[in-house]
C-alpha positions in Angstrom: 195.8 173.7 9.6 194.0 177.1 9.2 196.0 180.3 9.4 195.2 184.0 8.8 197.4 186.7 7.3 197.5 189.2 4.4 200.0 188.9 1.6 203.4 188.3 3.1 202.4 189.4 6.6 202.6 187.3 9.7 200.3 184.3 9.7 198.6 182.9 12.8 197.3 179.4 13.5 193.6 179.4 14.0 192.7 175.6 14.0 194.0 172.1 13.2 191.4 169.9 11.6 191.1 166.2 11.3 189.1 164.4 8.6 185.4 165.3 9.0 186.0 168.3 11.4 184.9 171.9 10.7 186.0 175.4 11.8 183.7 178.4 11.8 184.8 182.0 11.2 181.9 184.3 12.4 180.9 187.4 10.4 183.5 186.7 7.7 185.0 190.0 6.6 182.0 191.9 8.0 179.6 190.1 5.6 177.3 189.0 8.4 177.8 185.4 7.4 179.7 182.7 9.0 182.4 180.9 6.9 182.6 177.2 7.6 185.7 175.3 6.6 185.4 171.5 6.6 188.1 168.9 6.0 186.1 166.3 4.0 188.9 164.0 3.1 192.6 163.6 4.3 194.7 161.0 2.5 198.3 160.7 3.7 198.8 157.3 2.1 198.7 158.6 -1.4 201.8 160.0 -3.1 201.7 162.9 -2.8 199.3 163.2 0.1 196.2 165.4 -0.4 193.1 166.8 1.4 189.6 167.7 0.1 188.4 170.9 1.8 185.0 172.7 1.4 184.3 176.4 2.3 180.7 177.2 3.0 178.7 180.2 4.2 176.4 179.3 7.1 176.5 175.6 6.3 174.5 175.8 3.1 173.7 172.5 1.5 176.3 171.4 -1.0 176.9 168.4 -3.2 179.6 166.1 -1.8 182.9 166.5 -3.5 184.0 164.0 -6.1 186.8 162.0 -4.5 190.1 162.1 -6.1 190.8 159.0 -8.2 193.4 156.7 -6.9 195.5 154.4 -9.0 195.4 150.8 -8.1 198.4 149.4 -6.3 200.6 147.3 -8.7 200.4 143.6 -8.4 203.6 142.2 -6.9 205.7 140.2 -9.3 205.3 136.4 -8.8 208.1 134.8 -6.9 209.3 131.2 -7.2 210.4 129.4 -4.1 214.0 128.3 -4.3 214.5 124.5 -4.4 215.8 122.9 -1.2 218.4 121.1 -3.3 220.0 122.3 -6.5 222.4 120.9 -9.1 225.9 121.5 -8.0 225.6 120.7 -4.3 227.5 117.4 -4.6 224.4 115.3 -3.8 222.8 113.2 -6.6 219.1 113.3 -5.6 216.1 111.5 -7.0 215.2 114.3 -9.4 218.8 114.4 -11.0 220.7 112.0 -13.1 224.0 112.0 -15.0 222.4 113.7 -18.0 220.5 116.5 -16.2 223.1 117.2 -13.5 226.5 115.7 -14.4 228.1 118.0 -11.7 226.4 115.8 -9.0 225.7 112.5 -10.7 228.6 111.8 -13.0 231.0 109.3 -11.6 228.7 108.4 -8.7 230.0 105.2 -7.0 228.4 102.7 -4.7 231.1 100.9 -2.8 230.2 97.4 -1.6 233.2 96.4 0.5 236.1 98.1 -1.3 237.8 98.7 2.1 237.8 94.9 2.8 238.6 92.6 -0.1 237.4 89.5 1.7 239.3 86.3 2.4 237.7 84.0 -0.2 237.2 83.7 -3.9 235.0 81.9 -6.5 234.6 81.9 -10.2 231.2 83.6 -10.1 229.4 86.1 -7.9 225.7 86.8 -8.3 223.9 89.7 -6.5 221.0 92.1 -6.9 220.6 95.9 -6.6 217.4 97.9 -6.2 217.1 101.4 -7.7 215.8 104.2 -5.4 215.5 106.4 -8.5 216.1 105.9 -12.2 219.7 105.0 -12.5 222.2 103.7 -15.0 225.1 101.3 -14.1 228.0 101.9 -16.4 230.6 99.6 -14.9 231.8 97.4 -12.0 235.2 97.2 -10.4 236.2 94.2 -8.3 239.1 92.7 -6.5 240.4 89.5 -8.1 242.2 86.4 -6.8 245.2 86.6 -9.1 247.1 89.0 -11.3 246.6 86.9 -14.4 245.5 88.1 -17.7 242.2 86.3 -18.1 238.5 86.4 -19.2 235.9 88.4 -17.2 232.3 88.4 -18.1 229.4 90.3 -16.6 225.8 89.4 -17.2 222.6 91.2 -16.1 218.9 90.7 -16.1 215.8 92.5 -14.7 214.4 91.1 -11.4 215.9 88.4 -9.2 218.2 85.5 -10.1 217.1 82.7 -7.8 215.2 80.8 -10.5 217.6 81.9 -13.3 221.0 80.8 -12.1 221.4 77.7 -14.1 222.1 79.1 -17.6 222.6 82.4 -19.5 219.0 82.3 -20.8 217.4 85.6 -20.1 220.7 87.3 -19.2 222.4 90.1 -21.2 226.1 90.1 -21.5 227.4 93.6 -20.8 231.1 93.0 -20.4 233.1 90.3 -22.1 236.9 90.8 -22.3 240.2 89.2 -21.5 242.0 91.8 -19.3 244.8 92.2 -16.8 243.6 91.3 -13.3 244.9 93.5 -10.5 244.7 91.1 -7.6 243.5 91.7 -4.1 245.1 95.1 -3.5 244.0 97.1 -6.6 240.5 97.1 -8.1 240.1 95.7 -11.6 237.8 98.0 -13.6 235.2 96.6 -16.0 233.5 99.4 -17.9 230.4 98.4 -19.9 230.7 101.0 -22.7 227.7 102.7 -24.3 226.2 99.5 -25.6 226.4 97.8 -22.2 224.9 100.6 -20.1 222.3 99.1 -17.7 219.3 101.3 -17.0 217.2 100.5 -13.9 213.8 102.1 -13.3 213.0 103.6 -9.9 212.0 100.8 -7.5 213.1 98.0 -9.7 215.5 95.1 -8.9 218.3 94.2 -11.2 220.5 91.1 -11.1 224.2 90.9 -12.0 226.5 88.0 -12.4 230.3 88.4 -12.7 232.3 85.4 -13.9 236.1 84.7 -14.3 238.0 81.4 -14.4 240.7 83.2 -12.3 238.2 83.9 -9.6 236.8 87.0 -7.9 237.2 88.0 -4.2 234.2 88.2 -1.9 233.3 88.2 1.8 230.6 86.7 3.9 228.1 89.1 5.3 224.4 89.0 6.4 222.0 86.7 4.6 221.4 86.2 0.9 219.2 89.1 -0.4 219.9 91.3 2.7 220.7 95.0 2.2 224.5 95.5 2.6 225.1 99.0 1.4 223.0 101.9 0.0 223.2 105.5 -1.1 220.9 108.1 -2.7 220.6 105.9 -5.8 221.0 102.2 -5.1 220.5 99.4 -2.5 223.1 96.7 -2.8 222.2 93.2 -1.5 224.2 90.2 -0.5 224.2 87.4 -3.1 225.8 84.0 -3.7 229.0 82.5 -5.1 229.2 79.8 -7.8 232.4 77.7 -7.9 233.7 74.8 -10.0 231.3 75.5 -12.9 230.1 78.7 -14.6 226.4 78.3 -13.8 224.4 76.6 -11.1 224.3 73.1 -12.6 225.0 69.6 -11.3 228.6 69.5 -10.1 228.8 73.2 -9.1 229.3 74.5 -5.6 226.9 77.3 -4.6 227.4 79.1 -1.3 225.7 82.0 0.3 225.6 84.7 1.6 228.5 86.2 -0.5 229.2 89.9 -1.0 231.2 91.3 -3.9 234.3 93.2 -2.9 234.2 96.1 -5.4 232.4 99.2 -6.7 229.4 99.8 -8.9 229.5 102.9 -11.1 
């Protein structure tokens, strides 16, 4: 904007210039010369905004003005995308475990058929589970045939049991106690303790064998080795029952499929 006026007198608008435009005042103050006013640069993005203006008599050649330095824009602070799932959302996902996220993964349970105790019983139940992520089994609960006080033993081994059902060779004993059985209406809990904790790598299969002379309840479901139940951590498969003797030896009765009525924790 170009205006004229003296001291505090009234000013009058003479021209409005855009960047690169000029305005000429002829015979400036009776000098016989023309005053040329040019808007070289107009920057309204700076803070504060500014303009570079040149005043020149009769368009004499002048060196171009040095542009005003501008400070570089600050680099934005890096941002980290929020995870789609977080500890504390009540879901124990593959990246969590009971040590890194106890809020989600402590006391996680996989129920087999705890809502249906089954109509049959045998001294031994063998089955496998497969880990979907690194997990640790810390105990098993099961319905029993009686309310006796009697022995319960739980064995485990990596891999399948088909070729290893005839003796305890290669099996690890993780529970061995004489306890009160709770019968077919209340689960009997069998915690392994710190020494019996069973760690299963992701994708691996683990076999379990539960034995009691007073018998354990089971149901018939699917085929041996078939997936029966699963969650974020484990796949539970149908197994077999061993009756009369403790292991699959001459004189024993082996039947399948058989599914444990209980809970893995």
